[in-house]
KOLTITOR-917090 format. One line per field, with one value per residue (C-alpha): residue in three letters; residue number from 0; x, y, z. Coordinates in steps of 0.001 Angstrom, whole numbers, always signed. Layout:
BEGIN
residu	c(ALA | ...)
num	c(NUM | ...)
x	c(X | ...)
y	c(Y | ...)
z	c(Z | ...)
END
This chain:
BEGIN
residu	c(MET | ARG | VAL | LEU | VAL | ILE | VAL | ALA | VAL | LEU | VAL | ALA | SER | CYS | THR | LEU | VAL | ASN | GLY | PRO | GLY | MET | SER | ALA | ASN | GLU | PRO | GLY | GLU | SER | GLY | LYS | THR | ASP | TRP | PHE | VAL | ALA | ALA | LYS | TYR | GLY | VAL | PHE | VAL | HIS | TYR | LEU | ASN | SER | ILE | GLN | ASN | ASN | PRO | ASP | HIS | ILE | ALA | SER | LEU | GLY | LYS | GLN | THR | ASP | TRP | ASP | ALA | CYS | VAL | ARG | GLU | PHE | ASP | VAL | GLU | LYS | PHE | ALA | GLU | ARG | MET | GLU | GLN | ALA | GLY | ALA | GLY | TYR | VAL | ILE | PHE | THR | MET | MET | GLN | VAL | SER | ARG | TYR | LEU | ILE | ALA | PRO | ASN | ALA | THR | PHE | ASP | ARG | MET | THR | GLY | TYR | GLN | PRO | GLY | GLN | ALA | CYS | ALA | THR | ARG | ASP | LEU | VAL | GLU | ASP | LEU | TYR | GLY | ALA | LEU | HIS | LYS | ARG | GLY | ILE | PRO | LEU | MET | LEU | TYR | TRP | THR | GLY | ASP | GLY | PRO | ARG | GLY | ASP | PRO | GLN | ALA | ALA | ALA | ALA | LEU | HIS | TRP | PRO | ALA | ASP | GLY | ARG | VAL | THR | GLU | GLU | PHE | VAL | ARG | ASN | TRP | ALA | GLU | VAL | ALA | ARG | GLU | TYR | GLY | LEU | ARG | TYR | LYS | ASP | LYS | VAL | ARG | GLY | PHE | TRP | VAL | ASP | GLY | CYS | TYR | GLU | PHE | ILE | GLY | TYR | ASP | GLU | ASN | LYS | LEU | GLY | ILE | LEU | ALA | ASP | ALA | LEU | ARG | ALA | GLY | TYR | SER | GLU | ARG | ILE | ILE | ALA | LEU | ASN | PRO | GLY | VAL | GLU | ASP | ARG | VAL | ARG | PRO | TYR | SER | ARG | HIS | GLU | ASP | PHE | THR | ALA | GLY | GLU | GLN | ASN | SER | PHE | THR | ASP | LEU | PRO | PHE | ASP | ARG | PHE | ILE | GLY | GLY | LYS | GLN | TRP | HIS | VAL | LEU | SER | TYR | LEU | GLY | CYS | GLU | ARG | GLY | ALA | GLY | THR | GLY | TRP | GLY | GLN | ALA | GLY | THR | ALA | LYS | THR | LYS | ARG | GLU | MET | ILE | ASP | TYR | VAL | HIS | ALA | CYS | GLY | VAL | ALA | GLY | GLY | VAL | VAL | SER | ILE | ASP | VAL | VAL | LEU | TYR | ARG | ASP | GLY | GLU | LEU | ASP | ARG | SER | GLN | LEU | GLU | VAL | LEU | LYS | ALA | LEU | ARG | PRO | GLY | LEU | ALA | ALA | LYS | ALA | GLY | GLU | PHE | ASP | ALA | TRP | THR | ARG | GLY | GLU | ALA | VAL | PRO | PRO | ARG | ASN | LYS | ALA | TRP | ARG | LYS | PRO | ALA | PHE | LEU | LYS | SER | ALA | ASP | GLY | SER | ARG | LEU | LEU | VAL | PRO | SER | GLY | GLY | ASP | ILE | HIS | ALA | ALA | PRO | TYR | GLY | VAL | ASP | GLY | ASP | PRO | LYS | THR | SER | ALA | GLN | ALA | GLY | TYR | GLU | TRP | ALA | TRP | SER | TYR | GLU | VAL | ASN | LEU | ILE | HIS | ARG | GLU | LYS | VAL | ARG | GLN | ILE | ALA | ILE | LEU | PHE | GLY | PRO | GLY | PHE | ALA | THR | GLU | PHE | GLU | VAL | LEU | ALA | SER | LEU | ASP | GLY | GLN | ALA | TRP | ASN | ARG | LEU | ALA | GLU | LEU | ASN | ARG | SER | SER | GLY | GLY | ARG | PHE | GLU | VAL | THR | LEU | PRO | ALA | PRO | VAL | GLU | ALA | ARG | LEU | ILE | ARG | VAL | LYS | ALA | VAL | LYS | PRO | ASP | GLY | PRO | GLY | GLN | PRO | GLY | ALA | GLN | MET | SER | ILE | ALA | GLU | LEU | GLU | VAL | TYR | GLU)
num	c(0 | 1 | 2 | 3 | 4 | 5 | 6 | 7 | 8 | 9 | 10 | 11 | 12 | 13 | 14 | 15 | 16 | 17 | 18 | 19 | 20 | 21 | 22 | 23 | 24 | 25 | 26 | 27 | 28 | 29 | 30 | 31 | 32 | 33 | 34 | 35 | 36 | 37 | 38 | 39 | 40 | 41 | 42 | 43 | 44 | 45 | 46 | 47 | 48 | 49 | 50 | 51 | 52 | 53 | 54 | 55 | 56 | 57 | 58 | 59 | 60 | 61 | 62 | 63 | 64 | 65 | 66 | 67 | 68 | 69 | 70 | 71 | 72 | 73 | 74 | 75 | 76 | 77 | 78 | 79 | 80 | 81 | 82 | 83 | 84 | 85 | 86 | 87 | 88 | 89 | 90 | 91 | 92 | 93 | 94 | 95 | 96 | 97 | 98 | 99 | 100 | 101 | 102 | 103 | 104 | 105 | 106 | 107 | 108 | 109 | 110 | 111 | 112 | 113 | 114 | 115 | 116 | 117 | 118 | 119 | 120 | 121 | 122 | 123 | 124 | 125 | 126 | 127 | 128 | 129 | 130 | 131 | 132 | 133 | 134 | 135 | 136 | 137 | 138 | 139 | 140 | 141 | 142 | 143 | 144 | 145 | 146 | 147 | 148 | 149 | 150 | 151 | 152 | 153 | 154 | 155 | 156 | 157 | 158 | 159 | 160 | 161 | 162 | 163 | 164 | 165 | 166 | 167 | 168 | 169 | 170 | 171 | 172 | 173 | 174 | 175 | 176 | 177 | 178 | 179 | 180 | 181 | 182 | 183 | 184 | 185 | 186 | 187 | 188 | 189 | 190 | 191 | 192 | 193 | 194 | 195 | 196 | 197 | 198 | 199 | 200 | 201 | 202 | 203 | 204 | 205 | 206 | 207 | 208 | 209 | 210 | 211 | 212 | 213 | 214 | 215 | 216 | 217 | 218 | 219 | 220 | 221 | 222 | 223 | 224 | 225 | 226 | 227 | 228 | 229 | 230 | 231 | 232 | 233 | 234 | 235 | 236 | 237 | 238 | 239 | 240 | 241 | 242 | 243 | 244 | 245 | 246 | 247 | 248 | 249 | 250 | 251 | 252 | 253 | 254 | 255 | 256 | 257 | 258 | 259 | 260 | 261 | 262 | 263 | 264 | 265 | 266 | 267 | 268 | 269 | 270 | 271 | 272 | 273 | 274 | 275 | 276 | 277 | 278 | 279 | 280 | 281 | 282 | 283 | 284 | 285 | 286 | 287 | 288 | 289 | 290 | 291 | 292 | 293 | 294 | 295 | 296 | 297 | 298 | 299 | 300 | 301 | 302 | 303 | 304 | 305 | 306 | 307 | 308 | 309 | 310 | 311 | 312 | 313 | 314 | 315 | 316 | 317 | 318 | 319 | 320 | 321 | 322 | 323 | 324 | 325 | 326 | 327 | 328 | 329 | 330 | 331 | 332 | 333 | 334 | 335 | 336 | 337 | 338 | 339 | 340 | 341 | 342 | 343 | 344 | 345 | 346 | 347 | 348 | 349 | 350 | 351 | 352 | 353 | 354 | 355 | 356 | 357 | 358 | 359 | 360 | 361 | 362 | 363 | 364 | 365 | 366 | 367 | 368 | 369 | 370 | 371 | 372 | 373 | 374 | 375 | 376 | 377 | 378 | 379 | 380 | 381 | 382 | 383 | 384 | 385 | 386 | 387 | 388 | 389 | 390 | 391 | 392 | 393 | 394 | 395 | 396 | 397 | 398 | 399 | 400 | 401 | 402 | 403 | 404 | 405 | 406 | 407 | 408 | 409 | 410 | 411 | 412 | 413 | 414 | 415 | 416 | 417 | 418 | 419 | 420 | 421 | 422 | 423 | 424 | 425 | 426 | 427 | 428 | 429 | 430 | 431 | 432 | 433 | 434 | 435 | 436 | 437 | 438 | 439 | 440 | 441 | 442 | 443 | 444 | 445 | 446 | 447 | 448 | 449 | 450 | 451 | 452 | 453 | 454 | 455 | 456 | 457 | 458 | 459 | 460 | 461 | 462 | 463 | 464 | 465 | 466 | 467 | 468 | 469 | 470 | 471 | 472 | 473 | 474 | 475 | 476 | 477 | 478 | 479 | 480 | 481 | 482 | 483 | 484 | 485 | 486 | 487 | 488 | 489 | 490 | 491 | 492 | 493 | 494)
x	c(-82947 | -86210 | -89263 | -92767 | -95805 | -98843 | -102241 | -104489 | -106770 | -109201 | -109734 | -112523 | -114017 | -111364 | -113163 | -112607 | -114635 | -113359 | -113559 | -115857 | -115212 | -112508 | -114167 | -110724 | -111728 | -114239 | -113054 | -112030 | -111714 | -108229 | -107685 | -107370 | -104817 | -102777 | -99973 | -100063 | -99617 | -96796 | -94995 | -94948 | -93845 | -93591 | -92367 | -94605 | -93322 | -94712 | -93915 | -95586 | -95092 | -94991 | -92080 | -89859 | -90466 | -90252 | -86754 | -87410 | -87805 | -84680 | -86279 | -86209 | -82403 | -82856 | -84387 | -87670 | -89065 | -92547 | -94278 | -94068 | -90291 | -89992 | -91825 | -89724 | -86548 | -87520 | -85197 | -87426 | -84512 | -82635 | -85785 | -86609 | -83041 | -83341 | -86644 | -84995 | -82155 | -84754 | -86429 | -89739 | -92601 | -94531 | -94412 | -97161 | -96519 | -98554 | -100559 | -101436 | -102466 | -104663 | -103220 | -103915 | -100583 | -100856 | -98030 | -99635 | -101827 | -105588 | -107882 | -110911 | -109257 | -108113 | -111561 | -113379 | -110994 | -109898 | -106197 | -103956 | -101707 | -98686 | -100315 | -101741 | -101391 | -97827 | -97322 | -94988 | -96845 | -94788 | -97066 | -96353 | -92617 | -92644 | -94466 | -91892 | -88923 | -90498 | -92108 | -88840 | -87602 | -90723 | -92079 | -95844 | -96972 | -99767 | -100888 | -101936 | -105151 | -107374 | -111065 | -110934 | -109241 | -107572 | -109500 | -106546 | -106641 | -109421 | -109927 | -109996 | -112029 | -114711 | -114807 | -115264 | -117843 | -115884 | -118391 | -117799 | -118451 | -115849 | -118367 | -118288 | -121432 | -122317 | -121822 | -118229 | -117453 | -118817 | -116799 | -113592 | -114293 | -114361 | -110794 | -109783 | -111713 | -109620 | -106452 | -107928 | -108999 | -105601 | -103379 | -105470 | -103407 | -100285 | -101640 | -102375 | -104015 | -104969 | -104435 | -107002 | -106551 | -109116 | -112164 | -113209 | -116706 | -116299 | -116021 | -119188 | -118068 | -120513 | -120861 | -122664 | -119977 | -117162 | -118746 | -118822 | -115123 | -114089 | -115962 | -114058 | -110724 | -111313 | -112119 | -110062 | -109031 | -111543 | -108792 | -107261 | -107207 | -108457 | -107972 | -110094 | -108567 | -110790 | -107839 | -105427 | -107147 | -106038 | -105289 | -105737 | -109452 | -111641 | -113643 | -115843 | -117397 | -115910 | -112279 | -110132 | -107443 | -107229 | -105662 | -104044 | -102545 | -100624 | -98018 | -95819 | -95094 | -96754 | -100105 | -100016 | -102612 | -104330 | -105259 | -104826 | -108326 | -110025 | -113712 | -113283 | -110567 | -106892 | -104896 | -102412 | -100559 | -98870 | -96461 | -93215 | -89561 | -88455 | -87658 | -90250 | -89437 | -90460 | -94143 | -94756 | -94664 | -92100 | -94073 | -91712 | -88833 | -85217 | -83483 | -84598 | -87001 | -86558 | -83474 | -82886 | -83678 | -86894 | -88172 | -87186 | -88940 | -92048 | -92448 | -91809 | -94450 | -97016 | -96184 | -96475 | -100062 | -100838 | -100483 | -98800 | -96587 | -96097 | -93103 | -93039 | -89601 | -88378 | -87964 | -85644 | -86316 | -83914 | -85357 | -82826 | -83595 | -82169 | -79090 | -79888 | -83445 | -82232 | -79863 | -82747 | -84863 | -82013 | -81753 | -85390 | -85406 | -82314 | -83511 | -86904 | -85259 | -83077 | -86122 | -88159 | -89515 | -88497 | -92007 | -92872 | -89446 | -91079 | -93022 | -89683 | -88070 | -85724 | -86803 | -85031 | -86054 | -87101 | -90915 | -91181 | -93921 | -92835 | -89268 | -88463 | -92103 | -92990 | -92775 | -93741 | -93093 | -96419 | -98018 | -99554 | -102994 | -101577 | -102841 | -99475 | -96100 | -93114 | -89461 | -86793 | -85041 | -81489 | -81936 | -81866 | -79981 | -83371 | -85516 | -88571 | -87039 | -84546 | -87316 | -87942 | -84462 | -83650 | -80766 | -81338 | -78432 | -80402 | -83635 | -86459 | -87374 | -89561 | -88453 | -90073 | -92920 | -92533 | -95367 | -95605 | -96655 | -94688 | -96693 | -95850 | -97767 | -97795 | -98986 | -101351 | -104112 | -102189 | -103067 | -101434 | -101073 | -97917 | -96241 | -92788 | -91466 | -87815 | -87304 | -84118 | -82252 | -85497 | -88717 | -92389 | -93442 | -97086 | -98088 | -100787 | -100570 | -103200 | -104120 | -106197 | -107211 | -107856 | -106258 | -109688 | -111006 | -108443 | -108400 | -106570 | -104775 | -102856 | -101805 | -99107 | -98848 | -95550 | -92897 | -89195 | -87858 | -86430 | -88422 | -92148 | -94337 | -98071 | -99641 | -103294 | -105828 | -106635 | -105245 | -106646 | -106398 | -104525 | -102609 | -101374 | -99704 | -99183 | -97289 | -98648 | -96634 | -98750 | -95850 | -93336 | -95230 | -92904 | -89344 | -87697 | -89862 | -88648 | -87880 | -86945 | -88726 | -89864 | -87519 | -88181 | -85189 | -87349 | -91028 | -91766 | -95064 | -95828 | -98748)
y	c(-105059 | -104449 | -106318 | -105186 | -107270 | -105193 | -106829 | -105148 | -102550 | -102668 | -105494 | -105036 | -107737 | -109877 | -109589 | -106146 | -104833 | -103515 | -99810 | -98287 | -99632 | -102039 | -105459 | -106950 | -110596 | -110355 | -112832 | -111631 | -113033 | -114455 | -115949 | -112692 | -111190 | -114300 | -113281 | -109768 | -111057 | -113358 | -110327 | -108667 | -105289 | -103409 | -100094 | -97146 | -94388 | -91104 | -90602 | -87355 | -84386 | -82156 | -84139 | -85866 | -83159 | -80194 | -78618 | -77242 | -80771 | -82832 | -85888 | -84187 | -83997 | -80383 | -81310 | -80364 | -81513 | -82195 | -85018 | -87470 | -87093 | -87439 | -90773 | -92032 | -91334 | -93457 | -96458 | -99361 | -101808 | -99624 | -99142 | -102855 | -103685 | -101323 | -102924 | -106335 | -105039 | -103577 | -106968 | -105392 | -107867 | -105662 | -102137 | -99492 | -96964 | -93804 | -93515 | -89840 | -87344 | -84217 | -83233 | -84564 | -86361 | -90175 | -92672 | -94743 | -94261 | -94145 | -93659 | -93150 | -90219 | -88633 | -89009 | -87555 | -84646 | -83728 | -84126 | -85681 | -88681 | -87419 | -84168 | -85809 | -89585 | -90648 | -92417 | -94893 | -97568 | -97255 | -99688 | -102426 | -101750 | -101681 | -104995 | -106564 | -105433 | -106311 | -109585 | -111183 | -110446 | -111917 | -108582 | -107940 | -104537 | -102493 | -99022 | -95816 | -94257 | -91471 | -90938 | -87223 | -87597 | -84726 | -82080 | -79676 | -79524 | -77189 | -78901 | -82464 | -81531 | -79862 | -82715 | -85323 | -83087 | -82448 | -80502 | -76837 | -77362 | -80151 | -82838 | -85754 | -86693 | -90111 | -88693 | -87697 | -91018 | -92997 | -90930 | -91305 | -94995 | -95598 | -94307 | -96782 | -99580 | -99259 | -99786 | -102706 | -104504 | -103916 | -105095 | -107974 | -109901 | -107846 | -105312 | -107093 | -104233 | -100573 | -98216 | -95472 | -92020 | -89214 | -91333 | -89053 | -88762 | -84988 | -84758 | -86799 | -90426 | -92991 | -96759 | -96420 | -94239 | -96294 | -99395 | -97850 | -97002 | -100338 | -102287 | -100475 | -100978 | -104753 | -104916 | -107582 | -109354 | -110114 | -111085 | -107612 | -106213 | -102701 | -100199 | -97028 | -94202 | -92224 | -90011 | -90041 | -91316 | -91838 | -95484 | -98020 | -98620 | -100301 | -97969 | -99629 | -102979 | -102567 | -102745 | -105816 | -104209 | -101047 | -97957 | -97337 | -93940 | -92740 | -90073 | -92463 | -96151 | -96586 | -98355 | -102138 | -104748 | -106902 | -109446 | -109968 | -108659 | -105554 | -105228 | -108107 | -106288 | -107148 | -104895 | -102728 | -99540 | -96961 | -94318 | -92645 | -93309 | -89824 | -86942 | -84233 | -80892 | -77704 | -77826 | -80604 | -84374 | -86847 | -88157 | -88449 | -86920 | -88031 | -89121 | -91590 | -90762 | -94300 | -96399 | -99895 | -101363 | -99381 | -100465 | -104106 | -104168 | -102485 | -104607 | -107725 | -106788 | -106099 | -109281 | -111543 | -110348 | -110763 | -107128 | -105664 | -102552 | -100211 | -97886 | -94623 | -93539 | -90841 | -91851 | -89917 | -89062 | -91720 | -94597 | -94299 | -94299 | -92266 | -94180 | -93883 | -95123 | -98026 | -99096 | -99221 | -101224 | -103646 | -104413 | -105515 | -109054 | -110270 | -108428 | -110120 | -113513 | -112905 | -112031 | -115069 | -116789 | -113967 | -112975 | -116447 | -117062 | -117088 | -120245 | -122063 | -120486 | -118470 | -114964 | -112828 | -113803 | -117119 | -116811 | -113046 | -112323 | -108680 | -109432 | -107522 | -106761 | -103390 | -100616 | -96946 | -93741 | -91937 | -88990 | -89680 | -90166 | -92378 | -90161 | -88955 | -90454 | -88847 | -88731 | -90335 | -88245 | -87548 | -89218 | -92890 | -93951 | -93974 | -95269 | -97374 | -100797 | -100442 | -101090 | -104603 | -105646 | -107891 | -105637 | -103836 | -101479 | -99770 | -97821 | -96200 | -92616 | -90042 | -86497 | -83101 | -84259 | -85030 | -87523 | -90012 | -93585 | -96629 | -99008 | -102521 | -104391 | -108163 | -108685 | -111524 | -111818 | -113144 | -114340 | -112051 | -112817 | -110960 | -107740 | -106712 | -103164 | -102277 | -98529 | -96977 | -94008 | -92011 | -93463 | -92735 | -92023 | -92472 | -94687 | -96935 | -100234 | -100702 | -103391 | -103428 | -105755 | -103066 | -99788 | -98270 | -99850 | -100060 | -101989 | -100417 | -103380 | -101609 | -98235 | -97158 | -93824 | -94093 | -95584 | -95016 | -96764 | -100227 | -103264 | -103756 | -106723 | -106666 | -110045 | -110369 | -112572 | -114258 | -113980 | -111357 | -111293 | -108381 | -107278 | -103947 | -103183 | -99591 | -98065 | -94564 | -92133 | -89782 | -88198 | -86715 | -84299 | -81316 | -80248 | -80736 | -83684 | -87019 | -89534 | -86779 | -88450 | -92031 | -94309 | -97981 | -100336 | -103427 | -104250 | -107978 | -109830 | -113365 | -115726)
z	c(+255500 | +257329 | +256026 | +256885 | +255961 | +255048 | +254896 | +252359 | +253872 | +250984 | +248549 | +246042 | +243854 | +242214 | +238869 | +237377 | +234488 | +231185 | +230536 | +227922 | +224455 | +225539 | +225119 | +225527 | +225315 | +222483 | +219827 | +216413 | +212901 | +213287 | +209824 | +207884 | +210254 | +211138 | +208759 | +210220 | +213778 | +212676 | +211235 | +214714 | +213316 | +210056 | +208674 | +207708 | +205408 | +204105 | +200426 | +199326 | +197026 | +200111 | +201562 | +199002 | +196389 | +198759 | +198828 | +202323 | +203735 | +204422 | +202811 | +199380 | +199453 | +198383 | +195028 | +193359 | +190021 | +188736 | +190614 | +187748 | +187554 | +191322 | +191292 | +188379 | +190368 | +193372 | +193792 | +194807 | +195023 | +197481 | +199541 | +199556 | +200560 | +203525 | +204494 | +204414 | +206593 | +208966 | +209328 | +208307 | +208510 | +206066 | +204616 | +204656 | +201868 | +201277 | +198053 | +198603 | +201253 | +200866 | +197462 | +193948 | +193720 | +193631 | +193162 | +190385 | +187301 | +187807 | +184830 | +187076 | +188869 | +185608 | +184043 | +187054 | +187674 | +184165 | +184853 | +182246 | +183107 | +185016 | +186164 | +189281 | +189056 | +188293 | +184968 | +186684 | +188631 | +191792 | +193639 | +191090 | +191279 | +195080 | +195125 | +192809 | +194890 | +198239 | +197181 | +196135 | +199652 | +201256 | +202531 | +202111 | +200818 | +202371 | +201358 | +203096 | +201776 | +203065 | +203608 | +202824 | +199446 | +197540 | +199463 | +199263 | +195459 | +194226 | +190853 | +192189 | +195274 | +193139 | +190644 | +193374 | +195124 | +198298 | +200425 | +201172 | +204894 | +205105 | +206098 | +203687 | +201806 | +200425 | +196938 | +197677 | +199370 | +196427 | +193942 | +195934 | +196529 | +192772 | +192555 | +195260 | +193542 | +190389 | +192415 | +194333 | +191170 | +189584 | +192423 | +193798 | +196394 | +195694 | +198194 | +201468 | +203314 | +203543 | +206477 | +205884 | +207405 | +207597 | +208454 | +211288 | +212684 | +212905 | +209106 | +208647 | +208469 | +209812 | +209405 | +206090 | +204502 | +206033 | +204543 | +201060 | +201285 | +202810 | +200151 | +197406 | +199131 | +199255 | +195539 | +193800 | +197004 | +199753 | +202224 | +202117 | +205663 | +206393 | +209227 | +209421 | +211410 | +213818 | +214792 | +217707 | +220858 | +224442 | +223662 | +220886 | +220321 | +217672 | +215468 | +212864 | +212050 | +208546 | +209695 | +210391 | +212551 | +214591 | +213050 | +216436 | +215670 | +218728 | +219360 | +221344 | +221663 | +225049 | +224926 | +225250 | +224290 | +226882 | +224215 | +220493 | +219783 | +221098 | +220323 | +217871 | +215891 | +215635 | +217995 | +216089 | +216942 | +214714 | +215953 | +214953 | +215670 | +214582 | +216908 | +217397 | +215781 | +217562 | +218442 | +215897 | +216138 | +214873 | +211880 | +208914 | +210858 | +211228 | +214429 | +217065 | +219877 | +221228 | +221891 | +220550 | +223954 | +224306 | +220897 | +221396 | +224769 | +223381 | +220254 | +222317 | +224894 | +222174 | +220311 | +223348 | +223807 | +220089 | +219048 | +215946 | +215770 | +212792 | +213003 | +211054 | +209793 | +207446 | +203790 | +201501 | +197886 | +196616 | +198692 | +201510 | +205248 | +208107 | +209304 | +213005 | +212456 | +210337 | +213095 | +215586 | +213147 | +212414 | +216127 | +216447 | +214981 | +216872 | +219967 | +219836 | +219385 | +222439 | +224553 | +223501 | +226592 | +228908 | +229992 | +231250 | +232789 | +236238 | +235328 | +234900 | +237938 | +235686 | +236712 | +239350 | +241977 | +240398 | +240751 | +240274 | +237707 | +237308 | +236201 | +233001 | +232307 | +230690 | +233276 | +233174 | +235092 | +235401 | +237112 | +240504 | +238967 | +236208 | +233380 | +232015 | +231202 | +232895 | +231913 | +234129 | +236749 | +235649 | +232276 | +231364 | +234512 | +236274 | +233395 | +234200 | +233332 | +236175 | +238688 | +237340 | +236181 | +239148 | +240222 | +243561 | +242797 | +240027 | +240457 | +238523 | +239346 | +237597 | +236965 | +237551 | +239811 | +243493 | +243831 | +240992 | +240181 | +239093 | +236913 | +235707 | +233013 | +233655 | +230033 | +230897 | +233467 | +236484 | +239963 | +242509 | +246228 | +247207 | +246050 | +247245 | +246936 | +247458 | +247527 | +246221 | +247742 | +247812 | +249193 | +249646 | +253208 | +252173 | +249273 | +247836 | +245951 | +243249 | +240724 | +237531 | +234738 | +232147 | +233221 | +233817 | +237038 | +239843 | +243127 | +246049 | +247596 | +250356 | +251712 | +254173 | +255946 | +257858 | +255582 | +256190 | +253098 | +252639 | +251557 | +252001 | +251220 | +250567 | +251368 | +250418 | +252256 | +248923 | +245385 | +243024 | +239234 | +237697 | +234643 | +235985 | +239290 | +240383 | +243307 | +243839 | +245972 | +248078 | +249957 | +249602 | +247407 | +247691 | +248508 | +251900 | +253005 | +254398 | +251676 | +249189 | +246242 | +245670 | +243729 | +243005 | +243101 | +242582 | +242269 | +242585 | +242110 | +243277 | +243159)
END
């Protein structure tokens, strides 16, 4: 096999800067979230009148009653047993969303809105019952709350002074916060955290209003951890000084942490395991958009860097889970145990080849500019992990775009002196090799304009520090060109 040594044509400063808002190394308040990090991953479920009590939704099992009866039917023991089987490090359970229907009594809400017990707030205290069933299995309970409250219910919205223009006022936030305060004072340390949706700037939330809400949510237990959701962003980012961990809402399990803390907040991501339906997303849907291997690899990569992963699954009216989703969840704990020590295998000479820092690290198929994820060519036989699996007979290859990029996340800041690329059956005739510490600022380490496949090695004059390595194909960029389309049999990184 032909080996060509390429000396870098352009090496920028070895110290790369963080992108806007990243502040990757800013320290955080570790004590409050230590238990959260130790959990590694947890399960998030939507339990709502519009889902479990909607006969048109599969999660209702075709049944509809009044909300109070629906909540009384829920089998907390069955649900807790499934969470134990799933190895859930915690559970995030919805209290409400948009409507007036809450899963536990609240005298403050009833007094403010004029509803009688059971008309809006369930007479059963489902939170208390969930805590009992989960606690005896050692699973902490967290709750989902919202910043926009029951805005979809005319009576409750008017009573709480939801503004006509949809931009929250301090009056509304204080009213809604008092409802949350009653729950906080009641449950104390039984509820370990709140994940709070609908805290968007575009509906009027600012630091003052977020502080009012966060203060109420911590009532009764100052160690309760809070996340305030700004909405889906391009990657996980911190939002407010009043939160302890990032909301991290994403529409895929893709983003990875560079450190445990980002902007001083615990890194956390939330996305769905369910399959997307039509033009919608997979939130609260059945089926599995990710395989066992993909989820094990992702949760492991996040955990090694100190991140936490919440996995949304569909929850049925009776407390049951989707069987296919449960099987993926059940594979996580043993899968993580099997991968323990894998990412630093190169330090012990146990990688393939022995000192290869890229071996079995998270890898991605991306568009040429790195802005979009791509699917594998021909299905999973050319999935991204096959370019770092130590087996030259397998290869990673993107589908539907001629020129594309192969990106490997080294997880930690690593010294890099040499990069080896072994192309598969297809190869790039023109390509660049780039490195980054933060995914925002990139160094171009090398470029080649006349490749004919095989193995190439980039040897730098001096080591650089990097977390991300990217091979960007320039050509072929269309049909009928030499090389056909780039495929990566192996990408290796050495100090």
